[in-house]
N, C-alpha and C positions, 0 to 999 in steps of 0.2 A: 496164593497169588506171591513171586519176590520180584524186589528190586533188583536192577542193576549190581545193587551192593550184594546181593543175597540174601538180607532182611525181610522176613515176615513183615507183611504185616496186614492185621485183621482188624484197626481200628475201623472203627464207625465213618462214614463218609459222610458232610453233612454239605448239600449244595441247596441255595435259597438266593430268591433273584432279589433286584433291587430299583425302585422306580427311582427314573429319573425324569425332568420336564424336559420340555420340546428339542433338540439342538439346534445350533445354527451357525453358519461361519464361525469359528474365533470364538466359538466358547474355549473355554479351562477344563477339558477333560482332567489335568490329573487333579486341579482340586475340586473335583467332584469326587471322584474315587476316594483322594483324600477325605470327603465328607461322608464317606459310608460307614456305619456306625458299627462301633466293635472291631473293627479293621483289627489284624495281628501277626505279627512274626508267621508266614510259612501260608499264607493263607495265596490263592490262588484266582484270580479275578479275569474275569472272562468278559467282556464288550462285545457286541455284534459290532463287523464293520461299518452295518448300517447309519450308526450315530459320528462312527468316527470319519465317515463319509462327509456327513451332515457339517460336522467341526471344520473340517478341510477343507470347508468348498469346492466340494466333488460334485455338488448338484451341477446338471447342464439344461437348460432347457432347450427346445425343439424335437425332432425326431430321431426316435428310442433305436433306429434302425441306423442312422449314419453315426450316431454312438458305439453302437454294437461293433462295427467296422474298425472306427478308431480304436476302440477296445483289444482288439482279434488280432497276434499274430500268424493264428493258423487255423483255418475252418477244419474242426474232425467229424462231424455228418454237419448235413440242411437235412429236412426233411419239407417240404412246406416252408411254414414261416417260425419255423425253430430252428435254430441254430444252436448245434455244441462246440464252442472256442475253444481254442487254447489263446489262454491273457498274455500280457506281454509279462505277465510275475511267474509265468509257466502253471499257471492254473488252468487244469480242463473245464468249465463249466457252462450250462447254458446260458448264451445271451451274452457269453463274455463276463459274467457278473452284473449285467447293468441290469437296474432293477428299477423301475415304476410302480412300486409298489410303496406306501407310508410315506409318500412325496406329494406335491401337489401336481394334480391334471397339467398335462401339457410337460415336466419336465421328467428328468431320468436322475439315480444316482452311480456314480462310477464307485467301481473299488479303490480304498488310499491306496495312492501314487506306492508307498511301501509299508506294509503291513508289519514287518517286523521292526521296521525303526520306531513305529508310532507304540507298538511294544513297548521299546525301551525304554521309551520317550517316559511311559507313564509309569514305569516301572523306577527309572531312575528318580523322576519327580516324586515321587510319596516319598522313595527313602531322603531323598535331602531335606522333605517339608517336614517330616514326623519320625524317621529315623525307622521304620517297619521294612521288613524286607518280605515281600511280595513277588511272585510269579505273573505276569497277564496275558495272556489268549486272546487274537482277537480273532471272533468266528464268521464264517458265513456259512446259508443255507446250499446244500448240494446235491443233484440225485447221484444214482449209483449206476455204476454199469452193472446189467443184468437182474438188477432188482428194481423195486416199483419204491413209488415214494422220494421225501428227502430225509437231510438231518443233517445237524451243524458239523460242521467240520472247522480243522483252526486254519486261517492262510499267514496268522501271525502271531508271533508271538517271545516273551523275552524270560530268564528265570528260570525256564526248566529245560531239560531236554525233551527232545518233541518224541523221541523214539528211544524207547528202552532197548536195547540190543542184549536176548537172553542167550546168545549163541551160545553153547557150552557148556552152558549148565544143567541142571540133569532134573527132569520131574518125580511125581513122588513115587513111580514106581522103577526108580534108578532108567529112566532112557534119556541119552543127550538131547537137548534143543540141536536143531541145527538150521532153521530161518524162524524161529520166533523170536519177534518186534513186536510187540507191542506200541500200537500209536500213543500215546496217552495225550498228545494236544487234544489229538482228534478226539479220543475217548470224554476228556473233560468238557469240549465244545458241545458232543452229540449232551452229555447228559445237563450242560446247561441250558440248553432248548426246553429239557424237558417241563422245568421249573418257569423260565422267562415266558414261553411260550410266542405266541403272535397278536402284536397286534393289540397289546397290552399295558404298553409303556413303562417295560420294564428288560430294558434294551441290553443290564447289567444283571452277572450274578458273581457269587461266590463261591464257591469248595474249598473246605476245609476237614485236612484230615491226612493229605499228602504231603505233609510239611518237607518231609526226609526227600523228596523230590525238587521240591525247590532249592535252587543256585544260593553259594552263597552272594555278599553283594560285594559287585565290579565283574561276577560274574553269569553271561547270560545266556550261555547256547549259543546254537549255531541256527535259531530259528526256523519256523513252520518252513522256509524253501529247503530246510533238510528234509521234510516229507514228501520233497515231487520227483519221482520218479523222473531218470537220466532219459531223453525220447528213446537214447540206443538201444535202453535197456526194456523199453516198452514194448507188451508182445500184440499190444491193440491200439497201437498210433492212430491209426485214423478204420473207422466208419466201414461193412465190404464195401458198398459202392466207391466211396470216395478212394479207395484202397485201390480199385480198378483206375478210377479216372486216372487217381497220381501216376500209378503202374504203365498203364499205355501210352500217358505225355513224357515218360521217362525216356532221355538219349543216353546219358551216364549218369555217373556216378555227383557229378555236377551240380544237376538240376534239381535232387534231391527235397532241398528243402522250399526250391524254388516254385517247383509245380503244384506241389500237393497243395498251398495254400491257394496258388491262383486259380488254376480251374475248380478246384472244388466252390472257390465262389461263385464262379459263373452260373448262371443259369440256364446256360445253352455247353450241354454235357461236353461238345465236340469240339468247342471252341479252344482254338490253337491245333487240333490234332493233327494238320497235316501239315502245320509248319514246323514242327517237332520231329513229325516224319521226316523230312526235306534236309533238316538240320543232318540226319545219319547218314546221308547220301554225300557221294564225290560230287563235283561238278561237274563232271561228265556223264555223270548214271542222273541227272537231276536234267539233263536234258534231253535224254531217252525216256519219259515220261512227265504223262499231264494229269494229275490228277483236279479233281474238281469238286467241292464240298459248297452244297447251297442249304441255304434254311427256307421251309416257307413256311405257312401255317392253315391251316382247313379253319381253325379259329384262335382267336389270343391263346387260346388254353388248352391247344392242343394241336403244337407245332409237330411239325417232318423235316427232315433233313436228306437228305439226296447226296451218295456220292457215286464220283463214278473214276475211272482208274484207265487211262489209255496208254498202250507203248507203245513208242518205233518201230516201225515194222523187222526192223534188224535187233532191236535191243538185244543186249547181251543177257545170258542165264543170272546173273546177277540182278538184275534190275528185277526180271519177271517175280523173284526171290519177293525178291522188298515190297513189290504192289501185293504180293501176297500179304507181306505182313500191317503194312497199311490196313490193309482190310479185315485182317482177324482184330487189329486194336479197336477197328473200327465195331465189330461184332462185338466184342468184349464191352465195349463199352454201351453199347444199346441194350446188351443183357443185362447193365449192371443198373440201367437206368430203368428197366422191366419194358422194351420201350416193343411194339411189334416191327417186325422187319421182313420186307418182299422184295423182289427183282422187282427194277425199275426199268418198264418198258422204253422209258422216254432215252436211254440213253445212249451215246452216240459216240462214233470217233471219226474225227477229220482222216482224208486222204493219206494211204501212208500209213495209218498207223493203226490199232487195234485194240477194242475196248474189251479190256481184262474182268472188270467187275464194274455194275451196275445194281446198288443198294439204295432201298428207301430203311427210310425208320420214322415209328410213328407213335406221339402217344396215345397208351391205350383209352 
């Protein structure tokens, strides 16, 4: 492997864990890093986000569900009690990174408010205290799309380029590399988990042998935020069902950010459907159509929905087309939630109107 400057790195990489005491609010993490025995220039210190959260007072009491909602910018996927959410940092994590492990019952740990700032503070504090130039990575555990299990990733870093762009360099066969960009900070976070492990009282690791990647004092790099993919470039910004929900509720480009979050969090997949559809019609067209969406439940765990659409006898053709569009949106929603659908025999239209759709959807 070559680094960004093309220099070969065949030195051995050492990674070892460090035992720390139980961390509480206000504890001096910088002092604990300074106390690591044998720490020297070029070392990279990887600190789990959990101890950062504890030191920074990010432990909260009460219902974890409420904390997840508060930490969520946008729901990406929901299956039962499992929520995959984008946090206010831009990270996509299970439960928005809210953790109920290694903390007293009835409490939860939120992610640090600004992990990059924490990494910078630790790096600067160590250099100010003893003149040692280190890099710092703040790590957290995350799942991966398309793969089972979890690994640690970098959610904060300082003194290190988190992403090494090898575009334009050549491999051993002379082929030009076009899209190769190792996520060095994530690789370090994952390596540290091999030695820290879980529930062992070793929340910190030191990596030695990559000193050429550690930036000079005063240069912190862009931080781990540089690893967050821009939403405009994300080909998988929503899970399959949530993408359908977002699409059928969207009436214009301005709604792109609003609707995906709102409807994906609602337990009712049809919530807001008729409201969004009506906004796409003119005032004159709205007077020519009467949609009705009702929700019932044979049991609380198995709700059902009934949609009827009636149009005035003299409705223009565009209104009939629009009514078909509403029905297709509802059909797509039902299919995305794996709901059974059938004709609703209870559907009826008032005098002078005609019924153009009467459907029911029921949890299987």
